[in-house]
N, C-alpha and C positions, 0 to 999 in steps of 0.2 A: 504494500500500500504506500502511495506517495505521501510526502509530508503534507501537501495541500489537502489531500483526501482525509488524512488523519485530523487536521485542524477543522475541516469542514464537518466531519462526523461529530467532533466534540461540541460544536456550536449548534448542532441539530438536536442535542439532548433535550428531552422533555422538561427537565428542570429549568433550563434556560428559557424555554418558551413560557413556562409557568411564571418565572420571575419577571419576564418581559410583560406579560399580561397583568401581573400584579402592579408593576410600576405604572403602566398605562391606565389601569382602572383607578388606582388610588389618586394619582396625579390629576387625571382628567376629571374624575368624579368629584374630588374635593374642590378643585378649581371651579367647576360648574356650580356646585352647591353653595360654596361660600362667596364667590364673586358675583354670581348672577341670581341664584335661587334664593339666597337668604333675604335679599332686599325685596324680591317679588313675593316671597312667602309672608314677610312682615306687612307689605302693602295689601296682600290678599286678606290677611287676618283683619286689618283695619277696615277693609271694604265689607267683609262678611259680618263681622261682629260689632263694629262701631259705626257702620254706615258712612265711612269716609269715602270721598271721591277718589277714584283710581284711574289715572290717565291711561294706563295700559288697557283698560276695558274699551276705551274709545279707539285705541289702536287696533285691537282685535275686531271691533265692529267695522272699522274702515276696510278690513280685509274681507268683509262679507260673511263672516261666521254668524250663524244663528246663535242665540243665547250667548252673547259675547262675554258676559260676566262669568258664566260657567267655563267657557273655553279659556278665559284669562286665568282663572283659578287652577284649571288643569295644567296650563303651561307653567304656572308657578310651582305646582306639585312636581311636575316632570323635571324641572331644573333643580329644585331644592331637594325634595325627597328622592327623586330619581338619581341625582348626583351622589347622594349619600349611600343609597342602595348599591350603586355601581362601585363606589369605593370599597364597600364591604364585600362585594361579590355575592350579594343576596338578592334573589329574584332578578338576576343580572340581565337575562335576555329580555324580560318584560320591561325593566327599567331602560335598557338600551333602545328598545323599540319606541317607547314613549319619547325618549330624548331625540331620537332621529326624526320622528314626526314633528315634534315641537320646533326643532332647529331648522328643518326644511321650510317650515312656515316662516321662520325668521329670515332665512336666506331669500325667500321670495319677497318678503317685506323690504329688505335692504336693496335688492336689485330694482324693485319697482320705484323705490325712493331715490335711486341714483347713488346710493351709499355702497361702501365696500362690504360685501358679505363674508370677508375673509375669516373672521373669528367664528361666525356661525358655521361656515363650511368646515373649519377645523374641528369643531365640536361634532358635526355630523359624521365626519370621517373617523374620528376616534370612537364614537359610539357605534358606528356601523361595523368597525373592526371587532369590537367586543361582542356585538350581536352575532356576528358570523363565527368568530373563533370560540366563543364561550368565555366563561370567567377564568378558566385555568384552575390548576390544582390548589393554588394558594388563595382560596376564596371560601366564604361560608357555604355557597352552593356546592363546592367541591367537597368540603368537610361533610355536609349532610348526605351527599351521594355516597361517599365512602362508608359512612356509618350505616346507611341503608343497605349497601352491598354486603356489608359484614353481618347483616342480620340483626342489627341493633336498632332500637327506636332512634331516629335521627334527632329527636328533640330531647332525649334523655340526657341530662347534664351530668350523669354519673362519672363520666371520664373526661378529663380536661385534655384538649388537643390544641396544638399550635396551628394557627391559620396562616 
C-alpha cells in the first residue's frame, strides 16, 4: 500500500467523520440558536404572551404566508430550539429539516430585497449536510440508537455515557 493510500485510509475513519459532524453540529447549531434564534424567541414570547408588536410578523406577511404570526413563531422555534437540538444531536434530522425550510425562506426574502443571502445560504448548506449525513456517533441521537440496539431502554438513565 502506498503512503498516500495509507494516509487516505486513516482520514476515512468513522471516528473522524463523527468528530467532523460533531464540530459542524455544535458550531452551526449554537451559532444559529444564540445569534439568531435567541432574539427571535424573546420577541416571539413578547408577541405571544405580552401582546407586543413584532416587526418580523409583518415581514412574514409580506412574503404571502397565511397566518403570519404562526409562521413567525415557527421560524423563531426553528432557529432557536432547532439550533439547540442540532447542537445536541437530538431529533437532528427533524431539526435540520425545519432549519432548511426556514432559511430557504430567508434566502428568498434576501434575494427579493436585493440583499446578500450569503449567511442564510451558509446556514442552509450546513443544515442540509447534517440532514443528509445524520448526526454522527457523537450525538444524543447516536447514544439513544446504540442503547436501543443493545436492548436497553434508550431513556433509562441507569448508565452514564459520554456523548
